C-alpha positions, 0 to 999 in steps of 0.5 A, a space after each residue: 281576477 278581482 284579487 289580482 286587480 286588488 293586488 295590482 292596485 295595492 302595489 301601485 298605491 304603496 308606491 304612491 305613499 310618501 316615504 318622507 311622511 312615513 320617515 317623519 312619522 317614525 321620529 315625531 310621536 304626535 304625528 305617529 298616533 294621528 297618521 292615517 293615509 287614505 286613498 281611493 280604495 285603501 287606508 293605511 293606519 299605524 299600529 302601536 302594538 309593536 315595541 320593536 318598530 313600526 307596524 301599519 294596517 292596510 285596509 283595502 276598500 271594495 273596488 269601485 266600478 271605475 277601478 273595475 273597468 281599469 283593471 278588468 281582464 278581458 276573456 279570450 274571444 269565444 271560438 266559433 264553430 268550425 265547418 268541415 271545410 275549415 277543419 279539412 283546410 287546417 288539416 291540409 295546411 298542417 300536412 303541408 307544414 309537416 311535409 315542408 319540415 320533413 323536406 328541410 330535414 332531408 335536405 340538411 341530411 343530404 347536404 351533410 352526406 354530400 359534405 362527408 363524401 367530399 371530405 372523404 374524396 379529398 382525404 383519399 386524394 391527399 393520401 394518393 398524392 402522398 403515396 405518389 410523392 413518397 414513391 417518387 422520393 424513394 425512386 430518386 433516393 434509390 437512383 442517387 444511391 446507385 449513382 454514388 455506389 457506382 462511383 465509389 465501388 470502383 474506387 474502393 476496389 482499386 484501393 482494396 487491391 492496392 492494400 492487398 498488394 502492399 500487404 504482400 
């Protein structure tokens, strides 16, 4: 817990570092050697051992009582001993929740079955209507064909007698 508090403090203090003074220290050799930033619980010193760039040493001081209070993590409250009645009530509440959830699932399933039944009935009705219309259409076409045949056949027969007579 203390390390977490130190890490949080470190992150906050690093945000507070003046970026401008850090940049200026890179350009000015006099200030680079003397640059020491001190905060309440942290000290930043430059290290001149690196030729490729800047290096800094960050020294964290032991947390003060003030910062301990600010960053302390409270422990969860201790649970009290539960009586048999409390346990029984919780078990009954859990059973009621389970029954309620089960009833909701059954209700959803019943609604789905009802919807499926409605869709099936509608499909059967549509199929029945289509069959009736197809049958009616077939009867109409058959009736019309009979009418046409009854009109044309006598004409064809007369015409064929004429042709037969002409050919003789």
